[in-house]
N, C-alpha and C positions, 0 to 999 in steps of 0.2 A: 504493500500500500504506500509506504514511504517513497519507494522507487517511482511509482506512478505520479505521486505528488511532485517529486523533483523534476520529472519529465515535463509535466504540465507547466511548472514554474519556469523551466528553461525555455519552453516554446513561447510562453507569453513574453518573457524578457527579450528573446530574440526578435520577436515581431515588433515590440515597442522600440527596440534599438535600431531598427531599420530607418533610414531617412524617410521623412514624410513624403518627399517627392517620389521615392521608389514605390511606396505603398499606394500612391495616388495615380501612378502612371498606367494608362491602358496599354494593352498589348495587341497591336495591329497584326492581322493575319493576311496572308494572300487571299484575295477575295474568293477565288474558286475553291480553295481548300476550306475556307470558312463555310461556304454554302454546303459543301459535301458533308462537313461535320454536323451542320445543323440538321441535315436530313437523317442523320443517325438516330436522332431523338425526337424528330418532328415529322409529321406527314405533310404539313403545309409550311412552305417558306414564302414569305411575302416580301416583295421589294417595292417600296414606295419610291418611284423614280422621278427624275426631272425629264420632261418630255423632250424628244428630238436631240438628245445630247450625244455627240460623236463618241466621246470616251466611254460612255455607258454602253452604247450599242456595239462598239468594238468589243467590249468585254462580254456582253451577252453572246455574241457569235463565238467567241473563244470558249465560253462556258458550255454551250450546248454541244460543241465539238469534242469536249473532254469525255473520254470513254467511261469514266466512273460516273459522271453525271448522266450520260445517255443510258447507262445500265440501270441506274437507280430511280430516275424520275420518269413518271408516266406522262404527265401533262404539263403544259405551259399555258396558263390562262391569261389572256391578254385583254386589257381594256381596249386597245387599238385593234379590235376585231369585231365586225358586225355579225351577230349570230345568224342573220338571214343567209349568210354565205358559208355556213359551217361545212356543208357537204363538199363544196368546192375546195375549201381549205384542207379538209381531210384527204381529198384526192391529191392535192398538190404536195403536201408535206410527206405523203407516202410514196411519192416518186412517180405518180401517174402523169401522162401528158395531158395538160389542160391549158387552154388559152390564158395567157397572162391577163388579158383584158377582163376575163371573168373572175379570176382569183383575187386580183388586186382590189376589187370592189370591197373585199372584207376589211381592208385597212383604209381605203379612201372614203368609204361611205358610213362612217361612224356618227353617232349622235353627238359625241363630245367635242367634235371638231368640225367647224363649218368651213374653214379655210383648207388649203392644200396640205396633204399629209407629208411628213418628212420622209425623204428617201431612206433614212436610216432604218425605218420600220420594215420596209421590204427586205432589207438585208437580213433581219432576224428570221423572217419566214424562209428566206432562201437557205440560211444556215441550218435550220431544222431539216428542211428537205434534203440538203446535201449530206447531212449526217445520217439520216435514215437510209438514203440510197447506199452509202458506204457500209451500212450495218445490215443489209438485207439478210434475213435468216436469223437475226438477233432481235433483242428487245427494241421496239420502235417508240419514238416520242410522238405525242399528238399536240398540236396547237388547238386550244379551245377558245373560241371567240366569246368574250365576256360582255360585249356591249349589246344593248337591245336591238331587235331586228327591224329597224326603221327601213322603209323603202323610199329612198330619196326621189325616185321617179314619181312618187305619189304625193310629194310634199309641195304644197303651193303657198303655205304661209306658216307662221309660227304656231298656230293652233294644231297643225298636223304633226309638229315635232314634240310639243309639250308632253303628251302622254308617255313618250319614251324618255325624254330628257329628265323628267321629274322622278323617275324610278330607276335610274341607272345603277345605283349601288345595290338596290334590292334585287335587280335582275342579275347582277354580277354574283352576288352571294348565292342566289338560287342555282345559277349555272354551276358553281363550284360544288354545291351540295349534290346536284343531280349527276354531274359528269365526273366528279372526282371522289367525293366522300362515299357516295352510294356504291361505288365500284371498288372501294378500298384501295384507291390509288394514292400516289404521292405526287404533289404538284408544286411548281413554282408559279406564284401569282405576281403579275407585274401590272401596276396601276399607278397613277399619279400620286405623289407622296401625301397630299392633303386628304385623299380618300382613305388612307390607312392610319395616319398619325393619331395616336391616342391622346385623349385629354385636350383636344384642340378646342379653341374658343370660337371657331368658325361654325356657324349653324348648329345643328343638333349633335354634332360630333360623329365620329366614324361608327358605322353600323355593320360593316361587312365582317370584321373579325369577331365581334361578339356573337353574331349569328352562326358563324362557322364553329366557334367553340361550343355553343349550345348543341350543335349537331355532332359533337365528339371530336372535332379537329384539334390536333396539337399544333399550335401556330408559333412561328418565329418571325418577328417583324424586323426587317432591315430597311432603314430610311437613307436615301441619298443625302449627302451633305458635303459642304466644302469648308474652307478654313476661315470662316467669318465668326464674329463674336457678338453681334448685336449692333455694332457700330459699322456702318457700311464702308467707312474709310479706313478701318483698322483690321488687319489680318492677324490671326493668332499664330505666333512663331512656333508654338508647340507642335504644329503639324509638319514643320519643315523637314523633319527626318523621315517622314512616312513615305513609303514607296507605293505609288498607286498602280493598279487598283487594290485597295485594301479594305478589309472589314474589321471593325473593332467593336467589342461589346461596350455598352453604355455605362461601364463602371469607371471610377476615378474621375478625373477632372473633365473628361469629355462629356460625361453624363450631366454635368452641371451647366453646360452651355445651352442657350435658348434654341430649341429645335427649329423653329421657323426661320431664325437667322441663318442657321446652317443650310437649310433647304433652299432658301430664297436669296442667298448671296448677300446677306447683311440686313435682312428685314428687322426693323427695330422693335421687336416684341419679345417679352421675357418668358411667356408661358405658352406651352409647357416646356420644362427643361427636357433635354434629350432622354434622360433616364426614365422619365414618366411618359415619354412619347413613343419609344421604340425599344427593341432589344439590342439593336446594333446599328452602326453607321457604315454606309458604303461611301468611301472616300476615293474620288477619281482624280484628284489633283487640286492645286490652288485655284481659287475662283477665277483669276484673270487669264488662265490658260484654257478654261473650259469652252467648248465650241458647240454651237447649235447648227444642225444641218437642216437646210430648207430647200424647197423647190424655188427656183428663181423666176423672175418675171419673164425672162427669155424662154425658159422651159415651159411656161404655161400659156403664153400669148399665142392665140390662133389654134390652140389644141382643143379637142372635145372636153378634156378634163378642165382646162382653164375656163372654157365657156360655162361648164356646169358649176364651177365654183362661183362665178359671177351670178348665175341664176339663183343659187342658194343664198348668197349674200343679199340679193334683192328680195327674195321670198321672206327672209327674216328681218327685213328692213334695216340691215346693216349698211346697205347701199340704197340710194334712191332708185325708184323704178326706171328712170331715164338714164341711169349711170352707164358708163362704158368701161371697158377693161382698163383704160388709162386712169380711171378714177380710183381704182383699188390699189392698196399698198401691198406690194410684194417685194421680197429682197432682191437686190441686184446681184448679190454673191451667194453661192451655195453654202459657204461656211462663214459664220459670224460669231462674235462673242456671245456666250450663253447669257452673260450678265453684262449688258452694255453699260458704259459709264453713265452715272446719273447726274 
């Protein structure tokens, strides 16, 4: 008994004698390794992303091509996927020959985005297809479309979109329950960070994760973030030694930073702190090197897709009925800063 007492006393003294900085330092992991470890104890890994980010989608493509990931994960549930086109997506990612103009409707015709979709998204669909083709005869991954099945060919005004737009999170949660949990699958969920962030002060708060947990899911939430502190003009030097892409749990000093500031490149809001908003942070590099990938004005002008975008903007009264393509704002370059100077 005395020996046990001395051992406990020694352990306590050793812990207290460590520098406070060492006790408080988070331990970044290679992002792919961290996701694979999360799947060892969870059947649902959620990534709250920043949309259209080049660094993030480069990593997604690398992730799905990793053999251990492709062996372990059944489904990738995407916000940027219209459920109306699930059969086309199933055929495409399984390696069937299907016209691109048909399958790309899945990511171009979502409720959550009225403007043109980022080319980065198509690259993720392509990566899953290419991995499945290489692995024929082995376990195959499926992309599950998580956005409501709006048919933009039938949208004439905002009232035609509202029934879908107002229930996007409910639809996404139900898709995961039906297509993942009911089949005892493991899935990676990708959606905009603010749909997943816990304890958010925006609206009624996130509803997807609680619904999945009530259905028996074991969830692990990773939120995109960068090296901002809550002051948009000040970067946090503690990130400087991190090698991106990395994932770090929300323990230590990182968990005390404001989550929305990390997500939004310096948004000045303190609640929630990251520890109460997520389980881990996905760090893709310093704020000022992050890149957004967009379709350009030159790529859209005079094309059927460009004309359709203008029609949608008019239908939703974002553009006036008599507006022309020149009246819409589209990027001149394909790659631009994710967080432009304010």
